[in-house]
KEZATI-57418 format. One record per residue: x, y, z of N, C-alpha, C in turn; residue in three letters. Coordinates in steps of 0.1 Angstrom, whole numbers, plus 5000, padded with zeros to 4 digits. Layout:
! KEZATI-57418
XYZXYZXYZala
...
END
This chain:
! KEZATI-57418
493151295177494151345187494251495183unk
494151585192494151725188495551785193unk
496251845183497451915187497152065191unk
496452135183496052275187494552295185unk
494052355196492552385196492252515202unk
491652605194491252745200490152805192unk
489452905199488552975190489253065180unk
488553125171489053195160489953315166unk
489453385175490153495182491453465188unk
491453345194492753305201493753275190unk
493253205180494253165168494753295162unk
493953385160494453505152495453575160unk
495253585174496253645183497553575183unk
497453435185498653355185499553375171unk
498853395160499653415148500253555148unk
499253655152499653795151500953815159unk
501053755170502353785179503553705175unk
503353625165504453545159504753435168unk
503853365174504253265183503653125179unk
502853125169502053015165502752885164unk
503952885156504752765153505452715167unk
505752815177506252755189505252695197unk
504052765197502952705206502652565201unk
502452545187502152415182503252315185unk
504552355183505652275186505652215200unk
505352295209505252255224504052165226unk
502952195220501752095221502051975213unk
502651975202503051865194503751765202unk
504851815209505651735218504851675230unk
504051755236503251705247502251595244unk
501551615232500551525228501051395221unk
502051405213502651295205503851245210unk
504451305221505651255228506951245218unk
506951335209508151355201508251495196unk
509351535191509551665186509251675171unk
508651775167508451805153509651825145unk
509751795132510851815124510951965120unk
512152005117512352145113511452185100unk
511252095092510352115079508852135084unk
508452065095507052085100507052215106unk
507952265114507952395120507952495109unk
508752485099508652585087507352595081unk
506752475079505452465073504352535081unk
504452525095503452595103503652745102unk
504952785102505252925103504752995089unk
504952925078504552975065503052965063unk
502552845063501152815059500252885069unk
500552895081499452945091499453095090unk
500453155085500253305083499453335071unk
499453245061498553255048497153225053unk
496853115061495553095064494953195073unk
495853265081495353375090494653475082unk
495253515070494653615062493253575056unk
493053445056491653395052490753405062unk
491053355075490053345085489953475094unk
490753575091490553705098489353775093unk
488753745082487553805077486553815089unk
486053925091485053945102483753885102unk
483453835090482153755087482153615092unk
483453565094483653425100483453445115unk
482453375121482253405136483453385145unk
483553475154484753485163484753355172unk
483553295174483553175182483453045174unk
483853055161484152935153485452865160unk
485452735159486652675165487652645153unk
488952665157490052635148491052515154unk
491152425147492052315150493252305140unk
494452285145495652275136496352135140unk
496652055129497351925130496451835139unk
495051805134494251715141494651575136unk
495151485144495451345140494151265140unk
493851205129492651115127492950985135unk
492050955144492150835152492350705143unk
493050615147493350495140494250515128unk
494850635127495750655116496950745121unk
498050755113499050855115498850975107unk
497650985101497351105092496951215100unk
497351335097496951455103496351565094unk
495151625098494451725090495151855093unk
495551925083496352045085495552145093unk
494252185089493552295094492152265093unk
491452295104489952275105489252405110unk
488252435104487352535109485952475112unk
485452485125484252425130483252525133unk
481952505130480852595134479552545129unk
478552635127477252595123476752685111unk
475952625103475552705092474252785095unk
473652845085472552935088471452855095unk
471252725093470152645099470752585111unk
471752615116472352565130472652425127unk
473052375117473552235115475052235116unk
475752145122477152135124477952125112unk
478952205110479752205098481252185103unk
481952105095483452085097484152115084unk
484852205082485652245071487052195072unk
487452095064488852045064489652125054unk
490852185057491652245047493052185047unk
493352135036494652075034495652195028unk
496552235035497452335032498752285025unk
499052355014500252305006501052435002unk
502352415004503252515000503852504987unk
503352414980503952374967503952494957unk
505052494948505152584938505552514925unk
505552374925505652284914504652174915unk
503952154903502952054903503051994888unk
503151854887503251794874502151684873unk
501551674861500551574859501151434858unk
500451324861500951194858499751124851unk
499951004846498950914841498150834851unk
498550844862497950754873496750824880unk
495750744883494550804890494850864903unk
494551004905494751064918496151084922unk
496951084913498451104915499051204907unk
499751304914500551414908501951404912unk
502851494907504151494911504451644917unk
505251644926505651774931507051764937unk
507651874942508951874947508851834963unk
509551724966509351674980510551594984unk
511051614997512251545001513451544991unk
513751664986514851674978514651634962unk
513551594959513451564945511951574940unk
511651554927510351544922509751404924unk
508751394933508151264937506651264934unk
506151134933504751124931504051124945unk
502951194945502051194957500651204953unk
499751174963498251174959497951324957unk
496951334949496351474947495851524960unk
496151644964495651694977494151684978unk
493451704968491951694968491451544973unk
492151454966491851314971492251294985unk
493451354989493851335002493151375013unk
492451505012491651565021490351505021unk
489851455010488451405008488551265014unk
489651185014489651065020489851075035unk
490351195041490451205055488951235060unk
488251305052486851325056486051195056unk
486251115046485550985046485950895058unk
487150905062487550825074486850875086unk
486550995087485751045100484251005098unk
483751015085482250975083482050825086unk
483250745081483050605081483150545095unk
484050605103484350545116484050625128unk
483650735128483350825139481950825143unk
481450775153480050755155479350905158unk
480150995165479551125167479351205154unk
480151195144479951245132478451215126unk
478251095129476851045124475751085133unk
476051075146475051105157474651245157unk
475551335155475351485155475151535141unk
475051465131474751505118475851615114unk
477151585116478051685113478451665097unk
478251775091478651775076480151805074unk
480751725067482251755065482451815051unk
483151925050483451985037484951985036unk
485551915028487051915025487352005014unk
488452075015489052165004490552165006unk
491152234995492752254995493152394993unk
494152435000494652584997496052564994unk
496352604981497752604976498252744976unk
498652804988498752944989500052994982unk
500852914976502052974969501952934954unk
500852874949500652824935499452904929unk
499652944916498553004909498052934896unk
498752844891498352784877497252674880unk
496152684872495152594873495352474863unk
496352494855496552394844496652244848unk
497452214858497552084862496652034874unk
496752124884496052084897494552074894unk
494052144885492552144882492252084869unk
493252004864492951934852491851834852unk
491151824841489951734840490251594845unk
491451554844491951414847491651394862unk
491751504870491451494885490151544889unk
489251554880487951624882487151534893unk
487351404893486651324903486851364917unk
488051414920488551454933488351614935unk
488751694925488451824928486951874929unk
486151794924484751814925484151784940unk
485051694947484651654960485351744970unk
486551784966487351884976487851994967unk
487252114966487752214957489152264961unk
489852304950491152364951491152514951unk
491752574960491852724961493352754959unk
493752844950495052874947495453014954unk
496553064952497053194959496253294955unk
495653304943494753414938493353404943unk
493053284950491753264953491453284969unk
492253374976492053394990490553444991unk
489953524984488653574986487653464984unk
487953374974486953264971486953164983unk
488153144989488253045001487453115013unk
487653245015486853315025485353295023unk
484953315010483553305007483053155010unk
483953065006483552925008483252895024unk
484252965031483952935046482853015052unk
482653135047481653225052480253175049unk
480153115037478753065031478352945039unk
479352865046479052745051479052755067unk
479852845072479852865087479453015090unk
478153005094477553145097477453165112unk
477353065119477253075134478452995141unk
478653025154479852975161479652835164unk
480652765170480752625172480052595185unk
478752605185477952575199478152445205unk
478352335196478452195201479852155204unk
480752245201482252195202482452065195unk
482252075182482251975172483551885174unk
484751955174485851875173486251795185unk
485751845196485851775210484851655209unk
483751685203482851565201483451455194unk
484051485183484851395174485951315182unk
486551395190487851345196487351235206unk
486351245214485851155224484851055219unk
484651045206483650955201484150815201unk
483150725201483550575198483850555184unk
484750465182485150445168484650305163unk
483850315154483150205148482850215134unk
483050125125482650145111481150165110unk
480850255101479350285098478650175091unk
477350165092476650055085476650075070unk
476850205065476850235052478150185046unk
479250195052480550135048480449985048unk
479849915059479649775059478849735048unk
477849795045476849755034477549765021unk
478349875020479149885006480049765004unk
480749745015481849635013481149495010unk
480049475017479349345015478849335001unk
478249434996477649434983478849414972unk
480049464975481049454966481549314965unk
481549244977482149114978481149014972unk
479849044974478848934971478948894957unk
478948764954479048724940480248744933unk
481348794940482648814934483448684935unk
483448604925484048474926485448474929unk
486148574925487648584929487948564944unk
486848594952487048584966486148484974unk
485848384967485148274972486148174979unk
485748144991486648065000486247924999unk
487247834999486947695000487847615010unk
487347495014488147415023488847485035unk
490147465035490847515048490947675048unk
490647735037490547885037489347915047unk
488247845045487247875055487547855069unk
488347755071488647725085489547825091unk
490447875083491347985089490448105091unk
489648145081488848265081487948255094unk
487248145097486348135108487048145121unk
488248085121489148095134489548225137unk
490048305127490548435130489348535134unk
488248515127487048595130486448565144unk
486548435148486048405161486848445172unk
488248435170489148485180488948635182unk
488848715170488648865171487448895178unk
486348835175485048865181484948835196unk
485648725200485548695215486548755223unk
487648825218488648885226488249025232unk
487749005244487249125251488249165262unk
489349095264490349125274491349215269unk
492349245277493349345273494549265266unk
494449135267495549055261495349035246unk
496549055239496449065224496448915220unk
495948905207495848775201496648795188unk
497648715186498348705172498248575166unk
497748585154497648455146498548455134unk
499348355133500248325122499748235112unk
499448265100498948175090499948155078unk
500648045078501548005068500947945055unk
501547985044500847925032501647965019unk
502047875011502847904999502047964988unk
502647984977501948054965500647984962unk
499648064961498548024956497547944966unk
497847954978497047884989495847954993unk
495748074989494548164991494648255003unk
495948295006496148385018495348515016unk
495448565003494848695001493248695000unk
492848574995491348544995490848555008unk
491448485018490948485032491148625038unk
492248695034492448835041491348935036unk
490948925024490049035019488648995025unk
488348865026487048815033486948865047unk
488048845054488248895068487949045069unk
488549125060488349275061486849305060unk
486249245050484849275047483949235058unk
484049115065483249065075483649125088unk
484849165091485149235103484449375104unk
484549445092483749565091482249545093unk
481749435087480249415088479849395103unk
480649325110480149305124480649415133unk
481249525128481549635137482949645143unk
483849565137485149555142486049665133unk
486749735140487649835133488849755127unk
488949765114489849675107490549735096unk
491749685092492449735080493149615073unk
493249615060494149525053495549595050unk
496549525054497949575055498849495046unk
499549565037500749505030501749605029unk
503049565027504049655023503949695008unk
503649605000503549624985502249694982unk
502449804974501249874969500449804960unk
501049704952500249634941499149554946unk
499349464956498149394960497049484966unk
497349584973496349684978495549744967unk
496249784957495549854946494649764938unk
495249634935494549534927493249484934unk
493349454947492349404954491149504955unk
491549634958490649734959489849754945unk
490549754935489849764922489049654918unk
489449524923488649414920487249424928unk
487449474939486149484948485249594942unk
485849704938484949814933484549804919unk
485449734911485149724896485649844889unk
486449924895487050044889488450084894unk
489150154885490550184888490650314895unk
489350384898489350504905489650484920unk
490250584927490250574941488850594948unk
488650524957487250514964487250534978unk
486050524985485850524998486550425006unk
486650304999487350195006488850195005unk
489450294998490850304998491450315012unk
490650375021491150405034491350265042unk
490750165037490850035044492049955040unk
492749995030493949935025495050025027unk
495949975036497150075040498450005041unk
499450075041500850025040501249975053unk
502349895054502849845067503549945074unk
503950055068504550165076503550265081unk
502250245082501350335086500950335101unk
501850265109501450245123502450295132unk
503350385127504350445136503850515148unk
502850595146502350685156501050645162unk
500650525158499250475162499250435178unk
498150465184498050435198497850295201unk
498150245212497950095215496550055213unk
496349945208494949875206493849965199unk
494450055190493550145183492550065173unk
493049955169492249875159491749735167unk
490649685162490249565167490949445160unk
491249475146491749365139492649415128unk
493849385126494849425115495049295107unk
494849295094495049185086496249205078unk
497449135081498649155074498949055064unk
498749095051498949005040500549025036unk
501148925029502448925025503448965036unk
503148905049503848955060505348925059unk
505748845050507148815049507948925042unk
507149035038507749145032507949275042unk
507549245053507649365064509049395065unk
509149525069510549575070510749615085unk
511949655088512249695101511749845102unk
512349935094512050075093510950115083unk
510450225084509450275074509950405067unk
509150445058509350575052510250565039unk
510150675031510950675018512350635019unk
512950695030514350665032514650555043unk
513650475046513750365056514350415069unk
513850535074514450585086513450625098unk
512150575095511150615105510650485113unk
510350505125509750405134510950315139unk
510350205145511450105152511349985145unk
510249925144510049785138508649765134unk
508449735121507049735116506149625123unk
506749515126506049415132505649455146unk
506549515154506249565168505049665168unk
505149755156504249875156502849815153unk
502849715144501549665140500849585152unk
501649505159500949435169500549535181unk
501449645183501049735194499649815190unk
499349825177498249895172496949825173unk
496949695175495649625175495449515185unk
494249495189493949385199494149245193unk
493949245180494149115173494849145159unk
495749055155496549065144496648925138unk
496348915124496748795117497748825106unk
498848745107499948755098499848645088unk
499648675075499748575065501048575059unk
501848465059503248465057503848335049unk
504648365040505348255033506948305032unk
507648235041509148285043509848265030unk
509348165021510048135008509748244998unk
508948345001508848464993509448594999unk
510448585007511148695011512148725000unk
512148844995512848874983513948994983unk
514049054995514949154997515749135009unk
516949205010517649195024517049265035unk
516049345032515249425043514049355048unk
513749235041512549165045512849105058unk
512049125069512249075082511148975087unk
510048955078508948885081509148735082unk
509548685094509648545097508848515108unk
508448385110507648335121508448375134unk
509748355134510548375146510448515150unk
510548615141510348755144509048795150unk
508048745143506648765147506348725161unk
506848605163506648545177507448615188unk
508548665185509348755194508548865198unk
508048945189507249065193505949035199unk
505348925195504048875202504348845215unk
505448775219505748745233506048865240unk
506748975234507049095240505849155245unk
504649155238503449205242502549115251unk
503148995253502348895261501048845254unk
501148845241499948805233499848645233unk
498548605231498348455228498748445214unk
499348335211499848295197499148175191unk
498548195180497848085173498548055160unk
498947945156499547905144498647825136unk
498447855123497747775113498347765100unk
497847685092498647665078497447655067unk
497847715056497147685044498047605034unk
497747485031498647395023498147365010unk
496847365008496347324995496547424985unk
496947384974497447474963496247504954unk
495847624952494647664944495147744932unk
496447784932497047844920497747724912unk
498247744902498947644894498147524891unk
496947544888495947434886495847334898unk
495947404909495847324921497047224924unk
498047244918499147154918500247184928unk
500247104939501347124949502447064943unk
502346964933503446904926504347004919unk
503747104912504547194904505347284913unk
504747334925505547404935506747324940unk
506447194943507547114948508647094938unk
508247084925509147074913510047194913unk
509347314914510147434914511247444925unk
510747404937511647404949512847314945unk
512647214939513647104936514547154925unk
513947204915514747254903515547374906unk
515047474913515747584918516747564928unk
516747434934517547384945517347474957unk
516147494961515747554974515647454984unk
514947344980514947224989514747104980unk
515146984985515046874977513646804979unk
513046774968511746704968511746584960unk
510646514959510546394951510246424938unk
509846554935509346594922510546644913unk
511246534907512346564898512046624884unk
510846584880510346634867508946674869unk
508346714857507046754857506046644852unk
506646524851505846414846504646384855unk
503446374848502246344855501646474862unk
502146584860501746704866500946784856unk
499746824858498946884848499147034850unk
500147084843500447224844501147264830unk
500747364824501347404812502647484813unk
503847404812505047464814505947454801unk
506547564796507247564784508547644785unk
509647594779510847664778511147714765unk
511347844761511547894749513147934746unk
513447914733514847954730515048094726unk
513848164724513948304720513048394728unk
513448504733512548584741511248644734unk
511548674722510448714713509348614712unk
509748494710508748374709508048354722unk
508748374733508048354746507048474747unk
507448594744506448714745505248694736unk
505448644723504448624715503348524721unk
503948424726503048314732502148364744unk
502848454752502148514763501048614758unk
501548694747500548784742499348714737unk
499548604730498448524724497548484735unk
498048424746497248384758496448504764unk
497148624764496448744769495248774761unk
495248764749494048794739492748744744unk
492848634751491548564756490848634766unk
491548684776490948744789491748834797unk
492848884790493648994797494248944810unk
494648804810495148744823496448674820unk
497248734812498748684809499648804809unk
500848794815501848894815503148844814unk
504048934809505548894809506248964820unk
507148884828507848944839509348904836unk
510248974844511648934842512348954856unk
513448884857514248914869514849054868unk
514949124879515449264879516949274877unk
517349244864518649254860519049354850unk
518049434847518249544837517849674843unk
518749784842518449904848517149974842unk
516450034851515250114847515550244841unk
516150244829516450374823515350454818unk
514250394814513150474808512450554819unk
512850534831512250614842512450764840unk
513750794835514150934833513350994820unk
512751114822512151174811512851174798unk
514151194798514951204785515051064779unk
514750954786514850824782513550754780unk
512550824780511150764780510950684767unk
511550704756511450624744512250514743unk
513250494753514050384752513450254759unk
514050154755513550014761514649984772unk
514149924783515049884794515749744792unk
514849644787515349514786515649494771unk
516849464768517249434754518049304754unk
517549204747518149074745518249044731unk
519349064724519349044709518449144703unk
517649104695516649194688515349224696unk
515249144708514049164716514249284725unk
513349374725513349494733512049534740unk
512149554752510849584760511049674772unk
510149764775510249854787509749774800unk
510349834811509849794823508449864825unk
507549814833506149864834505949974843unk
506850014851506450104863506050254860unk
506550284847506350434845504950484844unk
503950404838502550444837501650374845unk
501750234846500550164852500850134867unk
502050144872502450134886501750004892unk
501050014902500649914910499449834904unk
498749894894497749834886498149764873unk
499449744872499949684860499349544857unk
498849474866498349334864496949354857unk
496249464859494849484854494849564841unk
495849654839495749744828495949664814unk
495149674805495249594793496549634784unk
496949764785498049804777499349744783unk
499349704795500649664802501049534797unk
500349464787500949344781502049384771unk
502249514769503349574760504549604768unk
504449564781505649594791506049474798unk
507149484804507649374814507449404828unk
506749324836506649344850507849284858unk
507849324870508949264879508349204892unk
509249154901508749104913507949204922unk
508249334920507649434929506249474925unk
505849434913504549464908503549334907unk
504149214910503349094908503349004919unk
504049034931504048954942502648964949unk
502248844953500848834960499748844951unk
499948834937498948844927499048724918unk
498048714910498148584902497348614888unk
497848544878497348554865496948414860unk
496448394848496248264841497548204837unk
498348294830499648264824500748354827unk
501848314830502948404834504048374824unk
504848474819505948444811507148504818unk
508248434821509248474829510648464822unk
511348584821512548594815513548584828unk
514348474828515348444838516648514835unk
517048614842518148694838519548634843unk
520648704841522048644843522348644859unk
521348674867521548664881521448514885unk
520748424877520548284880521048214869unk
522148124871522648034860522847904865unk
523047804855523247674860524547624853unk
525347564861526647504856526847354862unk
526847264853527047124857525847084866unk
524647124863523547094870523347164884unk
524347244887524247324900523647464897unk
522647504904522147634903522947734911unk
523447844903524247934909523648074908unk
523648154919523248284919524248394919unk
524048494912525148604910524548734913unk
524548784926523948904929524549024923unk
525749024919526349134912525749164897unk
524849064893524249074880522849154881unk
522449174893521249244895521449394890unk
520349464887520349594882520749684893unk
521449794889521849894899520649954905unk
519449974897518250034902517449944910unk
517849824912517049734922517649744936unk
516549764945517049794959516949664967unk
516549564961516349444968517549374975unk
518649404969519949354975520849474980unk
520149584983520849704987521549665001unk
522749695003523449655015524249525015unk
524149455003524849325000526349345002unk
526849444996528349454995528949485008unk
528249565016528649595030528549465039unk
527349385037527349265044528349155042unk
528649165027529649065022531049085029unk
531349225031532649255037532649205051unk
531549225058531449185073531349035075unk
530648965066530348825067530048765054unk
531048725046531048685033530048565032unk
530148465040529548335038527948355040unk
527648445051526248465054525648545044unk
526448665038525948735028525548655015unk
526448565011526248484999525048385000unk
524848335012523748245015522448315014unk
522448435020521248515021520848565007unk
521748624999521548664985521048544977unk
521748424979521248314971519848274973unk
519348284986517948254989517048354984unk
517448474984516548584978516448574964unk
517448554956517448544942516548424937unk
516748304945515948184942514448204946unk
514248264957512748294961512248394950unk
512948494945512348584935511848514923unk
512648414918512248334906511148234911unk
511148184922510048084925508748164926unk
508748294931507648374932507148404918unk
508148454910507548484896507048364888unk
507648254890507248134882505948074888unk
505448124899504348064905503048154904unk
503148254896502148354895500948304886unk
501248204876500448164867499448044872unk
498148064871497247944876497347844865unk
497347864853497247764842498647724837unk
499547824836500847784829501947894832unk
503147854830504247934831505247904819unk
505548014812506547994801507748074804unk
508848014801510148074805511148084794unk
512048184795513248194786514448234796unk
515548174795516648204803517748264794unk
518248374798519348444791520548354789unk
520948274798521948184797521548054791unk
522148014780521847894772521847764781unk
522947744789523047614797521847604807unk
521547724811520347734822519047684814unk
518847744802517747704794517547564792unk
518747494788518747354786518447274800unk
519047324810518747264824517147254826unk
516547364824515047364827514247274818unk
514747254805514147174796514347014801unk
515546994804515746854810514946824822unk
514946914830514146894843512546884841unk
512246964831510846944828510446824819unk
511446774813511446664803510446704792unk
510746834786509946874775510746884763unk
510246854751510846884739511147014736unk
512047044727512247194723511047254717unk
510647384721509547444716509747504701unk
END
């Protein structure tokens, strides 16, 4: 979707007379049916004057094409600036330039992630070289005319307010800066040379218009890459009813040639293989030429499944296939053939850092695709903002006049295949009454510890075998180590036992990084994922008195946003607020305690609660 398109001469004129930001603002509103923000206008006013000084070089052909704010089809992502033309051999060249006004850049320990000043504070963002390179890969992988016309895509970055090479070009980011070179304020001449050396002749084929009107289909290269990654990967082998769900969804998606949407809702509890089916669907949808994406709200499953496929923690070509649930605000109707929504119970109404963008994520996702499959477990809704229910999905499916198909994954492949353990958890946490009053006869390694250090030692010992055990805790301790001045402090302190939260260094890849055994995870970094053994510290937000499970939302940490809005809701409707918070806290611990395939070890901060779990499990003291 093109916002601004002109030849070089027209662009230079529009900037010179001081009207470029107003021209783009009018076109923005006309093309996207919304007004640009004040910050976007300021960005155009500042950045386009700087890039003007670059492209005004007379050696850059006057009939080269300039595009500003080109929205990549099937995404809400926009490329800041494009120069199109031909090289000395008359081959089509597209130079993508990511423009940044940054004057602060800080290094992180995360692959392809840096920090800069954004939205009123220092925030983590992807390195601009990775950002613009990934945009180029999207065009190469999904735009047929890029391949048909042999269009060579050259991404780069221009930080026109920044001069230090120390962080932005650090060796840690070399994988990305080698693919998309960074030009700083002092490098104006170098950027000119980069453009002049690659675009010698004008844009004879009108490359950007060719890209705009192209059919959108995944490339064979991308499909072959995905198939080879999945092949022989035992973590993604489907069995029994997983195969039935997979074939049904793929069959519906292949046969849907009409304008009527298809919405498939697949219910399944912890360990029933929802994510296994989802990843297989992504790979094979791409293989047969369907435009598809794997969607989750949580970054952790996206990062982990991507790294499991590629075998590396580095960001890759297939990163573009894994996206957040808030990525469909500006997407055109039916832009995708198939969207695969994992952990659909975690969908929100609004999107963005401040939860102020868009209308409703479920509505936006269904609008964006001909076929959508939602994998859902309502018992894993863990925040007040989670709106992913069957009822809500059906409401929006009916709004679009979609056919609705409901399926279920009931067999338990996690927790040693034991539906009995999950039923015992439901009964013990008093989520629902089941026949499983104890763990008698259930082949699952469950232990209750009287000391958190002993629990941690046991989990650490299990982890030594294959790096598949982790310690997690209820979010009842503030994340104080997040602040630089507190980086050496521990967040969780229980008597002599002390440990940090995991989020500072390993982020979404906490599950895979070997060093993260030295940290505690939380619900936000492990939901949707699995290990061999999980150790769970049950905090003071869940206690037992006289065999009754009681939840205390006020005991949650101030830094936990999962119950944000509870106090306001309590004032408006106390009974409803307490009931909702009770379910969220119980769901959180059920989710944490069902991450382990072979076993779950726990410690409860409250002594009576610890004794309750021992009695319910009918285990002797450890």
